[in-house]
matplotlib code that plots the C-alpha trace (Angstrom):
import matplotlib.pyplot as plt

x = [0.5, 3.0, 3.9, 0.4, 0.4, 3.8, 3.3, -0.8, 0.7, 4.1, 2.0, -0.4, 2.8, 3.8, 1.7, 2.3, 1.4, 1.7, 3.7, 5.0, 7.5, 10.8, 11.8, 15.0, 16.3, 17.5, 14.8, 13.5, 10.6, 12.4, 10.2, 6.5, 7.1, 4.6, 4.8, 5.2, 8.1, 11.8, 12.8, 10.7, 10.8, 8.3, 7.9, 5.3, 2.3, -0.8, -3.7, -6.6, -5.2, -1.4, 1.3, 4.7, 8.1, 9.1, 11.0, 14.8, 14.6, 11.1, 13.4, 15.9, 13.5, 13.4, 10.5, 12.1, 9.6, 11.0, 9.1, 9.4, 6.4, 9.0, 9.1, 11.7, 11.1, 13.9, 12.3, 13.9, 12.9, 14.2, 15.0, 15.5, 19.1, 18.7, 18.0, 18.1, 17.3, 13.8, 13.5, 14.0, 10.7, 10.0, 6.4, 4.7, 3.0, 0.2, -1.4, -5.1, -5.2, -7.1, -4.7, -5.3, -3.3, -3.6, -2.4, -1.5, 0.3, 2.7, -0.3, -2.2, -4.8, -5.9, -6.7, -6.7, -5.2, -5.0, -2.2, -2.6, 0.8, 2.0, 5.3, 5.7, 5.2, 8.5, 6.0, 2.2, 0.1, -2.3, -5.5, -7.3, -10.0, -10.2, -12.6, -14.4, -10.8, -8.6, -4.8, -2.8, 1.1, 3.4, 6.7, 9.3, 11.2, 14.8]
y = [-0.1, 2.3, 2.7, 3.6, 6.3, 7.7, 7.1, 8.9, 11.9, 11.9, 12.6, 15.4, 16.7, 16.0, 17.9, 21.4, 24.3, 28.0, 30.5, 32.8, 36.2, 35.5, 38.6, 37.4, 36.0, 32.7, 30.4, 31.0, 33.6, 35.4, 37.1, 36.8, 33.9, 31.0, 28.2, 26.0, 26.9, 25.1, 21.5, 19.0, 15.1, 12.6, 12.6, 10.3, 8.3, 8.3, 5.6, 5.1, 6.7, 5.2, 6.6, 4.9, 6.2, 6.0, 3.6, 3.9, 4.5, 6.8, 9.3, 9.8, 11.6, 15.3, 17.6, 21.2, 24.1, 26.6, 30.7, 30.6, 28.3, 25.0, 22.2, 19.1, 16.0, 12.9, 9.8, 6.5, 2.9, -0.6, -2.9, -5.5, -4.5, -1.3, 2.0, 3.0, 6.0, 6.0, 9.4, 13.3, 14.9, 18.8, 20.3, 24.0, 25.0, 28.0, 29.5, 29.9, 31.5, 30.6, 27.6, 26.3, 25.0, 23.9, 20.8, 19.3, 15.6, 15.4, 13.4, 16.8, 15.3, 18.9, 18.3, 20.8, 20.3, 21.9, 21.5, 21.7, 24.1, 24.0, 23.9, 27.6, 26.4, 23.9, 21.0, 20.2, 17.2, 16.5, 14.8, 12.7, 9.7, 6.6, 3.6, 4.8, 5.8, 8.8, 8.6, 11.7, 12.1, 14.6, 16.1, 18.4, 21.3, 19.8]
z = [-0.1, 1.1, -2.7, -4.0, -1.5, -3.0, -6.9, -6.2, -4.2, -6.3, -9.7, -8.1, -7.9, -10.7, -13.3, -11.7, -14.7, -14.9, -13.4, -10.1, -10.4, -8.9, -6.5, -6.2, -9.3, -7.9, -8.1, -4.5, -4.8, -1.7, 0.9, 0.4, -2.0, -2.8, 0.2, -2.5, -4.1, -2.3, -2.3, -1.0, 0.1, 0.9, 4.8, 5.5, 4.0, 6.5, 5.6, 7.5, 10.9, 10.3, 9.7, 7.4, 6.7, 2.9, 2.3, 1.4, -2.0, -2.4, 0.4, -1.9, -4.4, -4.7, -5.7, -6.9, -7.4, -8.5, -8.6, -12.2, -13.1, -13.3, -11.1, -11.3, -10.2, -9.5, -8.8, -7.7, -6.5, -5.7, -8.1, -5.5, -5.5, -4.1, -5.0, -9.0, -10.6, -12.4, -13.9, -14.0, -15.1, -15.6, -15.3, -15.0, -11.9, -10.8, -7.9, -8.8, -5.4, -2.1, -1.2, -4.9, -7.5, -10.4, -12.3, -15.7, -15.8, -18.6, -20.4, -20.6, -17.2, -15.5, -11.9, -8.9, -5.0, -1.6, 0.0, 3.4, 4.5, 8.5, 10.5, 9.6, 6.0, 5.9, 5.7, 3.3, 3.2, 0.3, 2.0, -0.3, -0.3, -2.0, -1.3, 1.4, 3.3, 4.0, 3.1, 3.0, 2.1, 3.9, 2.3, 4.3, 3.0, 2.2]

ax = plt.figure().add_subplot(projection="3d")
ax.plot(x, y, z, "-o")
ax.set_aspect("equal")
plt.show()
């Protein structure tokens, strides 16, 4: 089940579309930047109220969300003999306002997400329902 949550949340993050202003010129957005901007790593999953940590390979993945509206994500998977690089994906994103982000995945599928930021915007979680059970995925700022 753990991998299902990782991939669902990761694909939710992969499609980000749009643009934001980079006030600092370094990709970080500077003071007052969108809280989604930064480098993120998978923290834990919660399924039916039970927290689960990512495995070693999942924990190696990084999502870099930049103020210019681009995102680069790097994935790793366990091939049975250790962790192996699984790919790097570049997407775009847009903040629609009111805590809602618009997404379009690499296949053109459109969706929105409302991440819940906490810990002084250094963590966020995505909460979904599946099969009548609530699950969430939490990321931390690297």
